C-alpha positions in Angstrom: -0.1 0.0 -0.2 1.4 3.5 -1.3 0.2 7.0 0.6 0.8 10.1 -1.1 -0.2 13.5 0.0 -2.3 15.6 -2.7 -2.9 19.8 -2.2 -6.5 20.9 -3.8 -7.1 24.6 -4.4 -10.8 25.2 -5.1 -12.0 28.6 -7.1 -12.1 30.4 -3.7 -8.8 29.8 -2.7 -9.3 27.2 -0.2 -6.6 24.6 0.0 -7.1 21.1 1.6 -4.6 18.3 1.8 -5.8 15.4 0.4 -4.1 11.7 2.0 -4.3 9.2 -1.6 -4.2 5.3 -0.6 -3.0 3.2 -3.8 -1.9 -0.2 -4.6 -4.3 -1.4 -2.3 -4.3 -5.0 -1.7 -8.0 -6.2 -3.0 -7.1 -9.7 -2.1 -8.0 -9.6 1.5 -12.0 -10.4 2.7 -12.5 -7.4 4.5 -10.8 -5.4 1.9 -13.6 -2.8 0.5 -12.6 -0.4 -2.9 -14.7 1.6 -3.7 -12.4 3.2 -6.3 -9.2 3.5 -7.6 -7.6 5.3 -5.2 -9.6 6.0 -2.1 -8.8 9.6 -0.3 -9.7 10.8 3.1 -10.0 14.5 3.3 -7.8 16.4 6.3 -10.4 18.1 8.0 -9.9 22.1 7.6 -11.9 23.4 10.3 -13.6 21.6 13.7 -16.8 20.5 14.1 -18.0 23.6 16.0 -17.2 25.8 12.8 -20.1 24.2 11.3 -23.2 25.9 11.5 -26.0 23.6 12.5 -23.5 22.0 15.0 -22.9 25.1 16.8 -26.4 25.7 17.1 -27.4 22.1 18.3 -24.7 22.9 20.9 -26.2 26.2 22.0 -29.7 24.3 22.3 -28.2 21.8 25.0 -29.2 23.3 28.5 -29.4 21.5 31.8 -33.2 20.6 31.5 -32.2 18.8 27.9 -33.4 15.3 27.2 -30.8 12.7 26.1 -32.0 13.2 22.5 -30.5 16.5 22.0 -26.9 14.8 23.1 -27.9 12.3 20.8 -28.4 14.3 17.9 -25.4 16.4 18.5 -23.1 13.4 18.7 -24.8 12.2 15.2 -23.9 15.1 13.4 -20.2 15.6 14.9 -19.3 12.0 13.3 -21.3 12.3 10.5 -18.8 15.0 9.8 -15.6 12.9 10.4 -16.8 9.5 9.4 -18.3 9.8 5.6 -19.9 7.1 3.8 -17.9 7.6 0.7 -15.1 6.5 2.5 -16.8 3.0 3.9 -18.6 4.3 6.9 -21.9 4.1 8.2 -23.7 5.3 11.1 -26.6 4.1 13.1 -28.7 6.0 15.5 -30.8 4.0 18.3 -28.9 0.8 16.9 -30.0 -3.0 18.3 -27.0 -4.5 20.2 -28.1 -8.2 19.7 -31.2 -9.8 18.1 -31.5 -11.5 22.1 -31.7 -8.4 24.0 -34.1 -4.9 24.0 -30.9 -3.2 24.7 -29.8 -0.4 22.0 -26.4 1.7 21.9 -27.2 5.5 21.3 -25.2 5.7 18.3 -22.6 3.2 16.1 -19.6 4.2 13.9 -19.4 0.9 11.1 -16.9 0.2 8.4 -19.1 -1.3 5.6 -17.2 -3.6 2.9 -18.1 -4.1 -0.8 -20.3 -7.6 0.4 -21.8 -5.4 2.4 -20.0 -6.8 5.6 -20.0 -4.4 8.9 -17.2 -4.0 11.1 -18.5 -1.9 14.4 -15.5 0.6 14.8 -17.4 3.4 17.3 -19.9 3.3 20.0 -21.3 6.6 21.2 -23.2 7.0 24.3 -25.0 9.8 25.5 -27.0 11.1 29.0 -28.9 14.4 29.5 -26.9 17.2 30.3 -28.4 17.6 33.7 -26.2 14.8 34.8 -22.8 16.2 33.5 -21.8 16.6 37.1 -22.5 13.4 38.7 -19.6 11.1 38.9 -22.1 7.9 39.6 -23.7 8.8 36.1 -20.5 8.6 34.3 -19.5 5.3 36.1 -22.7 3.7 34.9 -22.0 5.2 31.3 -18.5 3.8 31.3 -20.1 0.1 32.3 -22.6 0.3 30.0 -20.2 1.4 27.3 -18.2 -1.2 28.2 -21.0 -4.3 28.1 -22.4 -2.5 24.7 -18.9 -2.7 22.9 -18.6 -6.4 24.0 -22.3 -7.2 23.0 -22.0 -5.0 19.4 -18.5 -6.7 18.7 -20.1 -9.9 18.4 -22.9 -8.9 16.4 -21.3 -6.9 14.2 -18.6 -9.6 13.3 -16.2 -7.4 13.7 -12.5 -8.9 14.6 -12.4 -10.4 17.6 -8.2 -9.3 18.8 -9.1 -5.4 17.0 -9.4 -2.9 19.4 -12.9 -0.7 18.9 -13.3 2.7 20.2 -16.1 4.3 22.7 -17.0 7.7 23.2 -19.4 8.4 26.2 -21.3 11.7 25.7 -22.7 13.3 28.8 -24.2 16.8 28.1 -21.8 19.3 26.9 -19.2 16.8 28.1 -17.2 13.6 26.6 -14.6 11.1 27.0 -13.3 8.9 24.6 -12.2 5.0 25.3 -10.7 2.1 23.6 -11.4 -1.2 24.8 -8.7 -4.1 23.3 -9.8 -7.5 22.0 -8.0 -9.8 24.2 -9.8 -11.8 26.9 -10.3 -10.3 29.9 -9.1 -6.5 28.7 -10.8 -3.5 30.4 -12.3 -0.2 28.8 -9.1 2.1 28.9 -8.7 5.8 27.9 -7.7 7.1 24.4 -4.2 8.1 24.7 -4.8 11.5 23.1 -7.2 12.6 25.7 -5.4 12.2 28.8 -8.4 10.1 30.7 -10.4 13.6 31.3 -13.8 15.1 30.3 -13.5 16.9 27.4 -15.7 20.3 26.9 -17.5 20.3 23.4 -16.7 23.6 22.9 -13.7 24.4 25.0 -11.8 21.6 23.9 -13.1 21.3 20.6 -9.6 21.2 19.3 -8.3 18.1 21.5 -12.0 16.3 20.7 -11.3 17.1 16.8 -7.5 15.9 17.0 -9.0 12.7 18.6 -11.8 12.0 16.4 -9.5 12.5 13.7 -7.6 10.3 14.8 -9.9 7.4 15.3 -10.7 7.8 11.5 -6.8 7.0 10.3 -7.0 4.4 13.1 -10.7 2.5 11.4 -10.5 3.6 7.5 -9.3 0.4 6.2 -10.0 -3.1 7.0 -7.7 -5.6 8.2 -7.4 -8.4 5.9 -5.6 -10.1 8.7 
C-alpha cells in the first residue's frame, strides 16, 4: 500500500490536503475498494465551525433530554466518518437480536459485500447529569457491556481494538477496548482520560476524532 499527499485549491482559494491510498490489496476478505484511489480528506475545520453543530450545542441546556445529546453527536460524527470512505452511522442501534438493548450511536465500516464491522460506539446521557460521578461510572460500565455485545453481533475482528465515546451533556470522554480476553475499557491515549468540554476543548476532541478516522479507515485483511 502506498500513501501520497496532494494539495487541492478550490475557486475561492481554499486549500485542502488529500491523502491518497493506492495499490491497495484487494485480495483480503475484509477489503473494500469503492474506487481506484481512496482519498481521506484532512479536515479544514473543527465541528464547532459547522453552523448546525454549533446551534445544536447551544440548544443543550441542563433540562435538555438525552435525545438532544444524541442529535449533537450524530452530527459531529457524521462530519468525520463519511459513507464515501466506507463508514455508516446507526442511530439507536439494536445491539443484539437476543436483547432489547440499544446503543445510542454506532459507527461501522462496510465492505463491498455489505459486511459491517463496528469501530466506534457512542453512549449519550442528558446534560443534567454532567457533574454526577455515579452517572459517569454507570455510563462507562454500560459502554463496556455494549461494546462487547455489539462486537459479536457486528462480526468485527475479535482481536481488534474498538473505540467508545461517552457524551454526557456538553462533556465527553473517549475510550478504547482491546480485543484480548479480559481487557478493560481504557482511556484513548490522546485524551489523557479527562472529561472534555465540547466547545472549550474542541481542538483536542477534533484531533482525537481525526485519529480515530485514520485508525479505522481501512479494513484489516487479517
